[in-house]
C-alpha positions in Angstrom: 107.8 -24.4 177.3 109.2 -23.4 174.0 111.7 -20.5 174.2 111.9 -17.7 171.6 114.8 -17.7 169.2 117.4 -15.4 170.8 118.4 -13.9 167.4 114.9 -12.3 166.9 114.5 -8.8 168.3 110.8 -8.9 169.0 109.1 -7.8 172.2 106.9 -10.6 173.5 104.4 -10.6 176.5 105.2 -12.9 179.4 103.0 -16.0 179.8 102.1 -15.9 183.5 98.4 -16.7 183.5 97.2 -20.3 184.2 93.6 -19.8 183.1 91.2 -17.2 181.5 88.6 -15.2 183.5 86.3 -14.8 180.4 85.9 -16.4 177.0 87.2 -20.0 176.6 90.5 -21.8 175.9 88.8 -24.3 173.5 88.2 -23.2 169.9 84.5 -24.4 169.8 83.6 -22.9 173.1 85.4 -19.6 172.2 83.3 -19.5 169.0 80.1 -19.7 171.1 81.4 -17.0 173.3 82.2 -14.7 170.4 78.7 -15.3 168.9 77.2 -14.3 172.3 78.9 -10.9 172.4 76.5 -8.0 172.5 77.4 -6.7 169.1 74.7 -4.0 169.3 76.5 -2.6 172.4 79.8 -1.8 170.8 81.3 -0.4 174.1 80.7 -3.6 176.0 81.8 -5.8 173.1 85.0 -3.8 172.8 85.6 -4.1 176.6 85.3 -7.9 176.7 87.4 -8.4 173.6 90.1 -6.1 175.0 90.2 -8.0 178.2 90.2 -11.4 176.5 93.0 -10.7 174.0 95.2 -9.4 176.9 94.6 -12.5 178.9 95.1 -14.8 175.9 98.6 -13.3 175.3 99.5 -14.1 178.9 97.9 -17.6 179.0 100.2 -20.6 179.4 99.2 -22.7 176.3 101.0 -24.2 173.4 101.5 -22.3 170.1 99.1 -24.5 168.1 96.1 -23.8 170.5 97.0 -20.1 170.7 97.0 -19.8 166.9 93.5 -21.5 166.8 92.1 -19.2 169.4 93.5 -16.1 167.7 91.9 -17.1 164.4 88.6 -17.4 166.1 88.7 -14.0 167.8 90.5 -12.0 165.1 87.4 -11.3 162.9 85.5 -9.8 165.8 88.5 -7.6 166.9 88.8 -6.3 163.3 85.0 -5.6 163.1 85.1 -3.7 166.4 88.2 -1.7 165.3 86.5 -0.7 162.1 83.3 0.3 163.9 85.2 2.5 166.3 86.5 4.6 163.3 83.4 6.8 163.2 84.3 8.1 166.7 87.8 9.5 165.7 87.9 9.9 161.9 86.7 13.1 160.2 87.1 15.0 163.4 89.1 18.1 164.2 92.9 17.6 164.1 93.3 17.7 167.9 90.7 15.1 169.0 88.3 15.6 171.9 89.1 13.5 175.0 86.5 10.8 174.2 87.6 10.4 170.5 91.2 10.2 171.7 90.4 7.4 174.1 88.4 5.5 171.4 91.4 5.8 169.0 93.7 4.5 171.7 91.4 1.6 172.3 91.5 0.7 168.6 95.3 0.9 168.6 95.5 -1.3 171.7 93.2 -4.0 170.3 95.3 -4.4 167.2 98.5 -4.0 169.1 97.6 -7.0 171.4 96.4 -8.9 168.4 99.8 -8.4 166.8 101.5 -9.6 170.0 99.5 -12.8 170.0 100.5 -13.7 166.5 104.2 -12.7 167.2 104.1 -15.3 170.0 102.9 -18.0 167.6 105.5 -17.1 164.9 108.5 -16.9 167.3 107.6 -20.1 169.2 106.9 -22.0 166.0 110.2 -21.4 164.4 111.8 -24.4 166.1 109.4 -26.7 164.3 109.4 -24.8 161.0 110.3 -27.9 159.0 106.9 -29.3 159.8 104.6 -28.4 156.8 101.6 -27.4 159.0 103.7 -25.4 161.4 105.5 -23.7 158.5 102.1 -22.7 157.1 100.8 -21.5 160.5 104.0 -19.4 161.1 103.6 -17.8 157.7 100.0 -16.9 158.5 100.9 -15.6 161.9 103.6 -13.3 160.6 101.3 -12.0 157.9 98.5 -11.4 160.5 101.0 -9.6 162.8 102.4 -7.4 160.0 98.8 -6.6 158.9 97.8 -5.6 162.5 100.9 -3.4 162.8 100.1 -1.9 159.3 96.5 -1.1 160.4 98.0 0.6 163.5 100.4 2.6 161.3 97.5 3.7 159.0 95.6 4.9 162.0 98.6 7.0 163.2 99.0 8.6 159.8 95.2 9.3 159.6 95.4 11.1 163.0 98.7 12.8 162.1 100.4 11.2 165.2 103.9 9.7 165.5 103.9 5.9 165.2 104.2 4.0 168.5 107.7 3.2 169.8 109.2 0.0 168.3 106.4 -0.4 165.6 108.8 0.0 162.7 111.5 -2.1 164.4 108.9 -4.9 164.8 107.7 -4.6 161.2 111.3 -4.8 160.0 112.1 -7.8 162.3 109.0 -9.7 161.3 109.9 -9.3 157.6 113.5 -10.3 158.3 112.3 -13.4 160.2 110.1 -14.4 157.3 113.0 -13.9 154.9 115.3 -16.0 157.0 112.8 -18.9 157.1 112.1 -18.6 153.4 108.4 -17.9 153.9 108.1 -14.2 152.9 106.6 -15.1 149.5 104.0 -17.7 150.7 100.5 -16.5 149.7 98.1 -16.0 152.7 94.4 -15.6 152.4 93.0 -12.7 154.4 89.3 -12.3 153.9 88.9 -12.2 150.1 92.4 -10.9 149.4 95.4 -13.2 149.0 98.9 -11.7 149.5 102.3 -12.6 150.8 104.1 -11.4 153.9 106.4 -9.3 151.6 103.3 -7.6 150.1 101.8 -6.9 153.5 105.1 -5.4 154.6 105.6 -3.5 151.3 102.3 -1.7 151.6 103.5 -0.3 155.0 106.6 0.9 153.2 104.5 2.5 150.4 102.2 4.2 152.9 105.2 5.6 154.8 106.9 7.0 151.7 103.7 8.6 150.3 104.2 11.7 152.4 101.2 10.9 154.6 101.2 14.2 156.4 100.2 15.8 153.1 97.2 13.6 152.6 93.7 13.4 154.0 92.3 10.5 156.0 90.3 8.9 153.2 93.2 9.3 150.8 95.5 7.4 153.1 92.9 4.6 153.5 92.7 4.4 149.7 96.4 4.1 149.2 96.7 1.5 152.0 94.0 -0.6 150.2 95.5 -0.2 146.8 99.0 -0.9 148.0 98.2 -4.7 148.3 97.8 -4.9 144.5 100.8 -2.5 143.9 103.2 -4.1 146.3 104.6 -6.7 143.7 105.6 -3.7 141.6 108.3 -2.5 144.0 111.5 -4.3 144.7 113.2 -4.6 148.1 116.9 -5.5 147.7 120.0 -5.8 149.8 122.2 -4.2 147.1 122.1 -0.6 146.1 121.0 0.3 142.5 120.8 3.7 140.7 117.0 3.4 140.6 116.7 3.1 144.4 114.9 6.1 145.9 114.3 5.0 149.5 116.4 3.1 152.0 115.7 1.7 155.5 117.5 -0.1 158.3 116.1 -3.5 159.4 117.7 -3.0 162.8 116.3 0.5 163.5 113.0 1.7 164.7 112.6 4.1 161.7 110.5 4.2 158.5 112.2 4.4 155.0 113.9 7.7 154.2 115.2 9.1 150.9 118.5 7.5 149.9 120.3 10.8 149.7 119.4 11.6 153.3 120.9 8.3 154.6 124.3 8.0 156.2 126.8 5.2 155.3 124.8 2.0 154.8 125.5 -1.3 156.7 124.5 -4.9 156.1 121.1 -4.4 157.6 120.1 -1.7 155.1 117.5 -2.5 152.4 116.8 -0.5 149.3 113.4 0.2 147.6 113.1 0.4 143.8 109.7 1.9 143.0 110.4 2.7 139.3 108.1 -0.1 138.0 105.2 1.2 140.1 105.8 4.8 139.0 105.8 3.7 135.4 102.5 1.8 135.9 100.9 4.9 137.5 102.2 7.1 134.6 100.7 4.6 132.1 97.4 4.6 133.9 97.3 8.4 133.9 98.1 8.5 130.2 95.6 5.9 129.1 93.6 4.3 132.0 91.6 2.1 129.6 94.7 0.3 128.4 96.5 0.1 131.7 96.6 -3.1 133.8 97.2 -1.3 137.0 94.4 -1.8 139.6 93.3 1.6 140.8 90.4 1.9 143.2 87.8 4.6 142.4 88.7 6.4 145.6 92.1 7.4 144.1 91.5 10.3 141.8 93.9 11.7 139.2 95.2 14.4 141.6 96.2 11.8 144.2 97.8 9.6 141.6 99.9 12.5 140.4 101.0 13.1 144.0 102.1 9.4 144.3 103.9 9.5 141.0 105.9 12.4 142.1 106.8 11.3 145.7 107.6 7.7 144.6 109.4 8.8 141.4 111.8 11.6 142.4 113.3 13.3 145.5 111.4 16.5 146.2 113.5 19.0 148.1 112.3 22.2 149.9 112.7 25.2 147.6 113.5 27.7 150.3 115.5 27.6 153.5 113.4 28.0 156.7 114.3 30.5 159.4 113.0 30.4 163.0 110.5 33.1 163.7 108.0 33.8 166.5 104.9 35.9 166.6 101.2 35.6 166.0 99.3 35.3 162.7 95.6 35.6 162.0 94.2 33.1 159.6 90.9 31.8 158.2 90.2 28.5 156.5 88.3 27.3 153.4 87.2 29.0 150.2 84.1 30.3 152.1 86.2 31.9 154.9 88.9 33.2 152.6 86.3 34.8 150.3 84.5 36.4 153.3 87.6 38.0 154.7 89.0 39.1 151.3 85.6 40.8 150.8 86.0 42.8 154.1 83.4 40.5 155.8 80.7 41.2 153.3 78.4 38.2 152.9 78.5 36.4 149.6 74.7 36.7 149.1 75.1 40.5 149.5 77.9 40.6 146.9 75.8 38.6 144.4 72.7 40.7 145.0 74.6 44.0 144.5 76.0 42.7 141.2 72.7 41.4 140.1 70.9 44.7 140.7 73.7 46.5 138.9 73.2 44.2 135.9 69.5 44.7 136.0 69.9 48.4 135.9 72.3 48.1 132.9 69.8 45.9 131.1 66.9 48.2 131.8 68.8 51.2 130.5 69.8 49.4 127.3 66.5 47.8 126.6 64.5 49.9 124.1 61.2 48.3 125.2 61.8 49.2 128.8 63.6 52.6 128.5 60.5 54.8 128.1 58.6 52.9 130.8 61.5 53.2 133.2 61.9 56.9 132.5 58.3 57.4 133.3 58.5 55.3 136.5 61.7 57.0 137.6 60.1 60.4 137.1 57.1 59.5 139.3 59.4 58.2 142.0 61.5 61.3 141.9 58.4 63.4 142.3 57.2 61.3 145.2 60.5 60.8 147.0 63.6 62.9 146.4 65.7 60.2 148.0 64.5 57.4 145.8 67.3 57.5 143.2 69.9 57.6 145.9 68.9 54.3 147.4 67.1 52.6 144.5 64.2 51.9 146.8 62.2 50.1 144.1 64.9 47.5 144.0 65.2 47.4 147.7 61.5 46.8 148.0 61.7 43.8 145.6 64.7 42.4 147.6 62.9 42.7 150.9 59.7 41.2 149.5 61.7 38.2 148.2 63.5 37.7 151.5 60.2 37.8 153.4 58.8 35.1 151.2 61.8 32.8 151.5 62.9 33.7 155.0 60.9 31.1 156.7 62.6 28.4 154.6 66.2 29.5 154.9 68.4 28.5 157.7 70.8 31.1 159.2 74.3 30.2 158.1 77.0 31.1 160.7 79.5 33.6 159.4 83.2 32.5 159.0 85.5 33.3 161.8 89.3 33.9 162.0 91.8 32.3 164.3 95.2 33.1 165.8 98.2 30.8 166.1 102.0 31.1 166.5 104.7 31.0 163.9 107.5 28.4 164.3 109.6 29.3 161.2 109.2 31.0 157.9 110.6 31.0 154.4 109.8 33.0 151.2 107.5 30.2 150.3 105.5 29.7 153.4 105.2 29.2 157.1 105.3 26.4 159.8 102.6 27.3 162.3 101.9 25.9 165.8 98.4 25.4 167.1 97.4 24.8 170.8 94.0 23.5 171.8 91.1 22.4 169.7 91.5 22.8 165.9 88.8 23.8 163.4 87.5 21.1 161.1 88.9 22.8 158.0 92.5 22.7 159.3 93.5 19.8 157.1 95.8 19.1 154.2 94.8 20.6 150.8 92.6 23.3 152.4 92.7 26.9 151.3 93.5 29.6 153.8 94.3 33.3 154.1 96.6 34.7 156.7 98.2 38.0 157.8 100.6 39.2 160.5 98.6 42.1 161.9 95.0 43.5 161.5 96.2 46.4 159.3 98.1 44.2 156.8 96.6 42.6 153.7 95.6 38.9 153.6 97.9 36.5 151.8 96.4 33.4 150.2 97.9 30.0 150.9 97.2 26.3 151.1 97.8 23.8 153.9 100.5 21.4 152.7 101.0 19.1 155.7 99.8 18.6 159.3 101.2 16.7 162.2 100.7 16.3 166.0 103.6 16.5 168.4 103.1 15.3 172.0 103.1 18.2 174.4 103.4 20.7 171.5 99.9 20.6 170.0 99.4 20.6 166.3 101.8 21.9 163.7 101.1 22.6 160.1 102.9 23.9 157.0 101.4 26.3 154.6 102.6 27.3 151.2 101.9 30.8 150.0 100.0 31.0 146.7 99.9 34.8 146.3 100.3 38.0 148.4 96.6 38.8 148.0 93.5 37.8 146.2 90.3 39.3 144.7 87.0 37.8 145.7 84.6 37.1 142.8 81.3 35.3 142.2 81.6 32.7 139.5 79.1 30.6 137.6 79.5 28.0 134.9 77.9 28.9 131.5 76.2 26.0 129.8 75.3 25.6 126.2 72.2 23.7 127.1 70.1 24.2 130.1 70.3 26.8 132.8 73.6 28.3 133.9 74.8 27.3 137.3 74.3 29.4 140.5 77.0 31.8 141.5 79.7 30.2 143.6 82.7 31.7 145.4 85.9 32.2 143.6 89.2 34.1 144.2 91.4 35.6 141.5 95.2 35.5 142.1 97.2 38.1 140.2 100.0 37.2 137.9 103.3 36.2 139.6 105.9 37.7 137.3 108.8 36.3 139.3 107.7 32.7 138.6 106.1 33.3 135.3 102.7 32.2 136.6 99.7 33.9 134.9 96.7 35.2 136.7 94.7 32.2 138.1 91.3 31.5 139.5 90.6 29.5 142.6 87.3 27.6 142.4 85.4 24.8 144.2 86.4 21.3 143.2 82.8 20.5 142.1 81.0 22.4 139.3 83.9 23.6 137.2 86.2 21.9 134.7 89.0 22.7 132.3 87.7 24.3 129.1 84.5 25.5 130.7 83.3 29.1 130.1 82.7 31.0 133.3 81.0 34.2 134.1 82.8 36.3 136.8 81.1 39.0 138.9 83.6 41.3 140.6 81.9 44.2 142.3 79.6 45.6 139.6 81.7 44.4 136.7 80.9 41.3 134.7 83.3 39.4 132.6 83.5 36.0 130.8 86.6 33.8 130.9 87.5 30.3 129.8 89.3 27.9 132.2 92.6 26.5 131.0 94.3 23.4 132.2 94.3 23.2 136.0 97.8 23.8 137.6 96.7 22.6 141.0 94.0 20.3 142.1 93.8 19.7 145.9 91.0 18.6 148.2 89.9 22.1 149.0 90.0 23.8 145.6 91.1 23.8 142.0 93.5 26.5 140.6 93.0 27.4 136.9 94.7 29.8 134.6 92.1 31.4 132.3 91.7 33.6 129.2 89.3 36.4 128.9 86.5 36.1 126.4 84.6 38.9 124.7 81.9 40.0 127.0 78.7 40.9 125.1 78.4 44.6 125.0 75.1 46.3 125.9 73.0 46.9 122.8 72.5 50.5 121.8 68.8 51.4 121.7 69.0 53.2 118.3 70.9 50.2 116.8 68.2 47.9 118.1 65.5 50.1 116.5 67.3 50.0 113.1 67.7 46.3 113.3 64.0 45.8 113.9 62.7 48.2 111.1 62.5 45.5 108.5 60.0 43.4 110.5 57.3 46.0 111.1 55.6 45.6 107.8 55.3 41.8 108.3 53.5 42.0 111.6 
């Protein structure tokens, strides 16, 4: 049998199996077996493919036949791996047992697939001068790098460390392709054609995008776009002033910032991402004129993030200090608003404000004033407590609720949680979480936290999350303000009906940083330049949103300027203004 090249540091499975127990070792028969798989029963299909790919990697056959069999079974393995995503994506950070096992199965399927193609590549090197073998080796390395890249993406999406040796194997496969002069050969994968270098480069791009600060769908979007972006980055053996990241081909580590690296050796490589950063900047400035391919799933906020992390070294502003103790926290704009409101339901806040506005309108309306006085007088005579509780409004509210109550579904009230501090800085916290996590504990989500029940809530945002074996989940939060004022906000429209009230939070001016007062609003329904009506207690004000200073997945943060709120009309002024029309009626 062919022996692997001793200079290549790749782990390969041992071939100790004389025959298969399922499937077939002939391409045509294997195609028939794949077509007969019970695709509607995903569990059984996954089980059979998992067993087959393990046996195939141990089967004693030549590299040419192994490559043919892998090419037959690969599409089904990829299809099953994609179908399994619904069981572990968009779940809580700490996965339930079943979801964790499904994710492990998906990782194992593609890990074994990568092993099979590594066997083909390493065993085929001895005959690399043969044109057909050369082509097969290039495809095999590309397939192996892609399978490892898919595994890496899944780790980042689940905020888990990458498997041991994954980065070393990626580096070694790339090095092997470079040594054989095949790293630039175009390989067709589905409808996309790319080189080994491009497949490898998108793994580097994903790793340097600060994946623990991104959400699952954002990571998938970057991974998809990186195929088209990969030619815009340069991987070189010599250092240049534009190089931001470095990595060691002989180490099981991802790229790191160049300034964080120790003395470089011959096996180090440098990444110059300046052309890609310039292309992203050009797209953000004038997307219609840019030639950069940007999927619709990548919004402007995410592109700004990528421009920043790939364009400049970002350092922590404050030093972290170890600290223990418990904090109470709540997640999401709904939860933050609820606890800042002292657990008053949003509907109640809006109803109180609306009733207050109705009273103001009634008192200032000359056509209703006399009627209301008469009505109030009758109510006072009938019930001395009427004015204290505004029972006529209460009756209307009760009647309205009775009519709509059958159609409305009870919404569970937000809850708070407790977790442990790991370290703190003036800018935020690193927190540790044991056990199941709420669905809203994710990057870009708004939260409020406090050290004890008697202290005020501070408003913050989740910046990164990760999972550590045996330590549960950890996440970093950045403080936005030492407190916040809950408001109800609605967009004012020139044409049509104004929007419904939605939750908002006002953050006071931060004099130390020069940041003006800002307004936190949902990501949908509000835009820069829009006029917004704010209801705070019984006070109504109008503001105009300025350019957003922060746009994340959970909220947008806008500075704003106050607008003149229409003052109630004085009844006597109204009468004077109408005097001229009486004769014409």
